[in-house]
C-alpha positions, 0 to 999 in steps of 0.5 A, a space after each residue: 759756068 766754067 770756061 774749060 777751054 780757056 786756061 786760067 792766067 797766072 793772075 787767076 791762079 794767084 788770086 784763087 790761091 790767095 782768096 782760099 788761104 785768106 778764107 780758110 784762116 778767116 773761117 777758123 777765127 770766126 767759128 771761134 768767135 761764134 762759139 763764145 760771142 754773147 752780144 746779140 747785135 753783134 753775133 749775127 754779123 759774126 754768123 754772116 761772116 763766118 757763112 760767107 768765108 765758108 761758102 767761098 771755100 766750098 765755091 773755090 774747091 768746086 772751081 779747083 776741082 774743075 781745073 784740076 788745080 791742087 787744093 791749098 792746105 790752107 787751115 783746118 780744125 786742127 788750127 783752133 781749139 774750140 774749147 779754149 777760153 774766150 780770147 776777145 771782147 765782143 766789141 772786138 769781134 765787130 771792130 775786127 770784122 769791119 777792119 777785115 772787110 776793108 782788107 777784103 774789099 780791096 783784095 776782092 777788087 784787085 782780084 776782079 781787075 786781074 781776072 780775065 775769064 768771065 766766070 772767075 770775074 763773076 765769082 770775085 765780083 760776087 765776093 766783093 759785093 758780099 764783103 761790101 755788105 758785110 762792111 756795111 753791117 758791121 759799120 752799122 752795128 758800130 754806129 748804133 752802139 757808139 763804138 765806131 772809130 769816126 774820122 775827124 770833122 773839118 769844115 765843108 769847102 765854101 770855095 774853090 781854090 788852086 795851089 799857087 806855090 811849090 811850097 804846098 808840096 813841101 814841109 822841110 823848110 825850117 824858116 817857114 810855116 808848113 801848111 795845114 793838112 788837106 782832107 786827103 791826108 787826114 783821111 789816110 792818116 786816121 785810117 792808119 791809126 784804126 788799122 794799127 789799133 787793131 794790129 796791136 790788139 791782135 799782137 797782144 792776143 796772139 803773144 799771150 796764147 803762143 807757146 813758142 818764145 819766138 812767136 811771142 817775141 815777134 807778136 810783141 815786136 809787132 805790137 810795139 811797132 803798130 803802137 808807134 806808128 799810130 802815135 806818129 800818125 795821131 801826132 801829126 793830126 794833133 799838130 793841126 788841132 785835129 782831135 782823134 776820136 776815142 778808139 773803141 775798146 777792142 780789147 782782149 782777155 787774159 787767156 793764155 790758153 793756146 787758141 789758134 796755131 802758131 802757123 795761122 797766127 803768123 799767116 795772119 800777121 803776114 796778112 795784116 802787114 802786107 795790107 798795112 804796107 799797101 795802105 802806107 803806099 796809098 797813103 804816100 802817093 796821095 799825100 801832098 806834103 813831103 814830110 808825110 810821104 817820107 814817113 809813110 816810106 820809112 814806116 813801111 821799111 819797118 813793116 817790111 823788116 818785120 814781115 821778113 822776120 815773120 817769113 823766116 820763123 814761118 820757113 824754119 817751122 814749115 808753116 809757109 805754103 808756097 804760092 803756085 808758080 812756074 817750074 825751075 826749067 834749068 833745075 829740071 834739065 839738070 836733074 834729068 841729066 843726073 838720072 
């Protein structure tokens, strides 16, 4: 299967490294969920998610071994306390898997498009299919249990129309009424309401169980930002009388027992922030009202500042594993001269 005569490209090396880090993190969180979850409709989906992550790790290690590629440290048994009290509601678990399924599908589609070698494309294509199936499983259970956050309804178009004025693209004129939201803008606004809801609950859970004040403060800051962003997007929808459906009860328990390592939790938040910035960029690019696009850009900058604070904490405690990169040739030359 391996094409050993064709070296991995930088994109393939980056994609494999990122996939391993994400799966090693996910496997530990899912393993903890499986140890506690009681709902017999939700548990099989969590089991499927765990099996997928575990199988991915085995396949990735095999690829690394064939390529003499150093296996990342990632996350392991030391990053989760399996004896800690239950931290999440069962409802949270299914909502979490559905959300992370979205993140995974976006990541794997990007990895496929950046990979040249057939064996690497085959691996990521299969991973994309598995993640898509998992997302469908989670969505089905959410709908059956009536806990899915469903996008708003609007009337189906009965005719075709064209933009007849430049004002369609702008909403800054205080002397004119701004046009109603279109379906594309509505879909991204609501998707980001849901994403921030999941992020807010995770931040609360992680703040409760972290023993370090700086990590607690970071998570609480993340919670406040997620809450603020969700309100901004909800208010945009309500301006056009678009009701936001009830967000499912994705609560957390009152446990304060350290459950996951700070290293794992900070990495997880970094992943979610990166995903959020990507969602905002897509929302800005597809929104045809200037005020919405500028909101996304402004809020993305706020997320970027949060991400920088998180990276500083991770560097301080030596939690930030460095992605593969090229050697500093100038430094190598200078070091050689010193020896």
